[in-house]
C-alpha positions as CSV (number, residue, x, y, z in Angstrom):
1,M,16.4,-56.2,6.6
2,K,19.1,-53.6,7.6
3,F,19.2,-52.4,4.0
4,F,15.3,-51.8,4.1
5,R,15.7,-49.8,7.4
6,T,18.5,-47.7,5.7
7,K,16.5,-47.1,2.6
8,I,13.3,-46.0,4.7
9,F,15.5,-43.8,6.8
10,W,17.2,-41.9,3.7
11,Y,13.4,-41.4,2.2
12,L,12.1,-39.9,5.6
13,V,15.3,-37.7,5.7
14,L,14.5,-37.0,2.1
15,L,10.8,-36.3,2.8
16,L,11.7,-33.9,5.9
17,V,13.9,-32.0,3.6
18,L,11.5,-31.6,0.9
19,L,8.7,-30.6,3.4
20,A,11.1,-28.0,5.1
21,A,11.8,-26.5,1.6
22,V,8.1,-26.3,0.6
23,A,7.5,-24.5,4.3
24,L,10.3,-22.0,3.7
25,I,9.0,-21.2,-0.2
26,Y,5.8,-20.7,1.4
27,S,6.6,-18.5,4.2
28,R,8.7,-16.2,1.7
29,L,5.8,-15.9,-0.6
30,E,3.4,-15.4,2.2
31,N,5.6,-12.6,3.6
32,R,5.8,-10.9,-0.1
33,A,2.1,-11.0,-0.1
34,T,2.2,-9.4,3.3
35,Q,4.5,-6.7,2.3
36,R,2.7,-5.9,-0.8
37,T,-0.5,-5.5,1.1
38,E,1.4,-3.5,3.7
39,K,2.5,-1.2,0.8
40,R,-1.1,-0.9,-0.7
41,F,-2.5,0.1,2.9
42,I,0.1,2.7,3.2
43,S,-0.4,4.2,-0.3
44,T,-4.2,4.3,0.2
45,F,-4.0,5.7,3.7
46,V,-1.8,8.5,2.5
47,E,-4.2,9.3,-0.4
48,L,-7.0,9.2,2.0
49,S,-5.2,11.6,4.5
50,V,-4.7,13.9,1.5
51,A,-8.2,13.6,0.2
52,Q,-9.6,14.1,3.9
53,K,-7.6,17.5,4.2
54,M,-8.7,18.5,0.6
55,F,-12.3,18.0,1.2
56,E,-12.6,19.1,5.1
57,Q,-15.5,21.3,4.2
58,L,-17.3,19.0,1.8
59,P,-18.1,15.9,3.3
60,Q,-20.0,14.1,0.3
61,E,-17.0,14.9,-2.3
62,Y,-14.9,13.3,0.4
63,D,-17.1,10.4,0.4
64,S,-16.9,9.9,-3.2
65,A,-13.1,10.3,-3.5
66,R,-12.7,8.0,-0.7
67,N,-14.6,5.2,-2.5
68,E,-12.7,6.1,-5.7
69,I,-9.3,5.7,-3.9
70,L,-10.3,2.6,-2.1
71,S,-11.6,0.8,-5.4
72,R,-8.5,2.0,-7.3
73,N,-6.4,0.4,-4.6
74,E,-8.5,-2.7,-4.5
75,F,-10.1,-2.5,-1.1
76,S,-13.5,-2.1,0.2
77,L,-14.1,0.1,3.1
78,E,-14.7,-2.9,5.3
79,D,-11.4,-4.7,4.4
80,F,-9.5,-1.2,4.6
81,S,-11.0,-0.8,8.2
82,A,-10.4,-4.4,9.4
83,L,-6.7,-4.3,8.0
84,E,-6.3,-0.9,10.0
85,E,-7.4,-2.6,13.0
86,A,-5.2,-5.6,12.6
87,Y,-2.3,-3.2,12.4
88,R,-3.1,-1.3,15.3
89,E,-3.4,-4.5,17.3
90,E,0.1,-5.1,16.5
91,P,1.8,-2.0,18.2
92,E,5.2,-2.6,16.6
93,R,3.7,-3.2,13.3
94,W,1.6,-0.1,13.2
95,V,4.4,2.0,14.6
96,K,6.3,0.8,11.3
97,V,3.5,1.6,9.0
98,W,2.5,5.1,10.6
99,Q,6.2,6.3,10.4
100,E,6.0,5.2,6.6
101,V,2.6,7.2,6.2
102,V,4.1,10.2,8.1
103,K,7.4,10.0,6.0
104,R,5.2,10.0,2.9
105,L,3.1,13.0,3.9
106,E,6.0,15.1,4.6
107,Q,7.4,14.2,1.2
108,L,4.2,15.4,-0.6
109,K,4.2,18.5,1.8
110,E,7.8,19.3,0.7
111,E,7.2,18.8,-3.1
112,R,4.3,21.1,-3.0
113,G,6.0,23.8,-1.2
114,K,8.8,23.6,-3.7
115,K,6.6,24.0,-6.7
116,P,6.7,27.5,-8.1
117,A,3.3,29.5,-8.1
118,R,1.6,29.1,-11.3
119,A,2.1,32.2,-13.6
120,K,-1.0,33.8,-15.1
121,K,-1.1,33.4,-18.7
122,P,-1.6,36.6,-20.6
123,P,-4.9,37.2,-22.3
124,L,-5.1,35.9,-25.9
125,K,-5.1,38.8,-28.5
126,E,-7.9,39.0,-30.4
127,R,-7.1,37.9,-34.0
128,T,-7.8,40.4,-36.7
129,V,-9.0,39.3,-40.2
130,P,-6.6,40.6,-42.9
131,P,-8.3,43.0,-45.5
């Protein structure tokens, strides 16, 4: 009888270890998915901010650009808004996301400041037909 108790005990220990391993793997996979979604959200937010600035005076063009940006980043407007609201409900997480958005916007601003002004191309010379 003692043999069966010992055997059952070791099976239970093995089962608990396996369950713990599965839970650990699942939590890591879920964390990766969350990080990917967060990165996509940040990229989308940056693109939307740039588009909003570009189309300040053209609301219809902004709406079109917004829809294109959201679909390219695999968000619906409702999903994006819901995710933004979820981040805002977690202040520590929202600060982290917002800091990354600001950092990327500043990088874009610096990159645009470093680009030299486009030089105008000289007018094309008219080709003459040889005699």
